Structure formats: structure tokens, C-alpha cells
N, C-alpha and C positions, 0 to 999 in steps of 0.2 A: 262586281268589280268592268271588271274588263266586259263588262257588259252595257255600261254606261248606266247604273242603275244607281239609286240610295239603297246605303248598307242602315239597316236595323239589326243590331247583332246583343247577343250580350257579355261582358265583356271576359271572358274565356277563354283560354287553350292561343291565347295571344292574337286573338280580332284586335281586342282594342287595339293594337298596335296598324290594324289597317284605317284607325277611325278616326278621324279629326269630327270630332263634335260638333254634330250644326252643320258642316259644312257635304263632307258628303255622307255622315248615313246620320242616326242617332243609337245611345245605347240601352238597356232594359237589362233591367236584373231577373236574377232566369226566374224560371214561373213566376213572373208582372202580367198577367196578358191581357190585365186588365192599360200599363199601361203600351205594354207592344197593341192593344187595337188603338189606342187615341192618337201612336206613330202611326199608324196605317190609315185611318182619320183623314187625318195634319197634311202624306199625302197622298189622298184619294184630291180633298181639297184644295190644295193649290196643289195643281201640272206644274204652273214654273219654279217650283220652292221644290220640287222634285227631280225635274229635269235638270236645274241649278247643281242641287248634291249629286244625278245620275252621272253627269258629263267631271264634276270635281273626283268624283271613281272613278274613272276613266284613266283622265288624267295619273289618279295615284299611282293607277297598278299599270299604269305604263313606267312608274318607279323601278320593277318587278324583274322586270325584264332579263331572261336567264344572258343577253350579250350586255348589261351594265353591271350583274353581278363576278362574270367572269373578269370586266378593267376593274371591280375592286377585289378580287383574286388576285389578280395578275399585279396588283398595284404592292398588293401588301407581300407579295413572294418576293415581288423584286425592294424589296425595305429589308429585307428578312438579310 
């Protein structure tokens, strides 16, 4: 995400929380190699779409910075 690439993920292990389907990437079910191949071809055949999704991924990654996380925790501790 931070490298500015579109996500192609399986919805396992929490990765689906990183995905805004159609915005910063797409998902496919575990073992569905045909769907994965279709998604790769879609991005390869539409570089503008791949670039737009990549930019959205980079912006989404910025919301996971340590500084933002620390500020969230500080706010929680202040409420206690």
C-alpha cells in the first residue's frame, strides 16, 4: 500500500480491513487462481485504473502511521 500499488488480496487474516473494494484494489477467494489472473489482467490492461487504485492505497496507508496511532491511544488514555 505504501508503495502506491493496487491491492489484490484474499479476505483472510484481517487484510479485508485494508481494502476498499474497487477503490484501492480487489479481493478474490483463496484458491481462485482464475479470478486472480483476471484481476491481474484487468490492471495490466488498464494502467490508469491501476494508478488510481495505487494512489488510493498510498493514501489509505498514510492513515496507519505510528504518529496517528499514538495520538489515538493518547486520546483514549485521556478519557480514562
